[in-house]
C-alpha positions in Angstrom: 11.0 -86.0 134.9 13.8 -88.5 135.2 14.3 -91.7 133.3 14.9 -94.8 135.4 15.6 -98.5 134.6 13.5 -100.7 136.8 15.2 -103.5 138.9 11.8 -104.9 139.9 8.3 -105.0 138.6 5.9 -102.6 140.2 2.6 -100.8 139.6 2.7 -97.0 139.4 -0.4 -94.9 138.9 -2.3 -97.8 137.5 0.5 -98.8 135.0 2.7 -101.9 135.2 6.4 -101.1 135.2 8.4 -104.2 134.3 12.0 -105.0 135.4 14.7 -104.1 132.9 12.6 -101.5 131.0 13.1 -97.7 131.1 10.4 -95.4 132.3 10.0 -91.7 132.9 8.8 -90.7 136.4 8.9 -87.5 138.5 12.1 -86.6 140.3 10.9 -87.3 143.9 9.7 -90.8 142.9 12.9 -91.5 141.1 15.0 -90.5 144.1 13.0 -92.8 146.4 13.2 -95.7 144.0 17.0 -95.3 143.4 17.7 -95.0 147.2 15.7 -98.2 147.8 17.3 -100.1 144.9 14.0 -100.5 143.1 15.5 -98.7 140.0 18.7 -97.2 138.7 19.0 -94.0 136.8 18.9 -94.7 133.1 21.8 -93.6 130.9 21.2 -90.7 128.7 21.1 -91.8 125.1 
């Protein structure tokens, strides 16, 4: 699982992911979203 910070609002598996918030998604989804600028990789805290 990878933490991403959303750039846009989207629905994912029935949940609403809001822009500016950090969510944990599987690695394949994270790669696609980062490549298409829907999200950025969240900084590890």
